[in-house]
N, C-alpha and C positions, 0 to 999 in steps of 0.2 A: 750511394757510395760505390756502386758497381759500374756506373756510367764512365765511359772513357771517350776522349776525343780521338782524332785520327792518328795522333802520335802515341796514344796510349796513356796519357796523363789523366789522373782522377781529379775530382774537384779539390781534394786535399792538396795535391801537388800544385795545382794552379794557385790556390789561396796562399800556400807557403811561398811560392815564387813571387807573388805580387805583394806579400807582406801584410795580408789582411788577418791580423791576429784574432779578432773576434770571430771571424768565419772559421778559422782553424780550430778555435775552441769549440764552436758549435759542431763542426764535423767530427772532431775527435770524440765528443761526448755522445754523438749519435752512433758510434761504431760498436757500442755494446757495453757490457760490464767491464770493470777493470781487468779481470782475468782474461776475458775475451780479447780485449785490446792488446794486452801485453804478450799473449801467446800467438798472435797472428803476425805474419811478416808484413813489412811495408810493401805496398804495391809498387811494382817496378814497371816502367814504361818500355816502349819498344827499343830504346837505346840503353836500357839497363840502369836507369836513374830512378831514385825515389825522391820523396819530398825533401829530404835533407840536402840533396844536391842543389835544388832550387834555392833553398835558404842560404846556403854557403855562396852560391854564385852571385846572388844579389846583395849579400851582406845583411840580411834581415835577422839581426841578432835578437830582437825582441821576440820574434816568432820562435827562434831556436830555443831561447830560455823558457818560453811558455811550454813548448812541446816537452822539453826535458823535465820541467817542473811537474807537468802532468804525469809523466812516466814515473817520476820519483814518488808522487803522491799515490799513484796506483800500486806501486811496489809496497809502500807502507801499508796499504789496505790489505793486500794479499798476504804479506808476511805477518 
């Protein structure tokens, strides 16, 4: 998860941009426990964009709903 390309994008950013929902799920689950995931900020590339910018640019609404549902489930676990 710490690897970056020359622009500064992480594998999660690239998977979100391309719309690979299953890979996004795998990468999010590998980031740690729910509290670790929720309390860390999204990685920002060299141009100040995170994974949600790629999702919105391409219109990958399934990936967006998947990420937001994961965050909602993690919030329920923590609270």
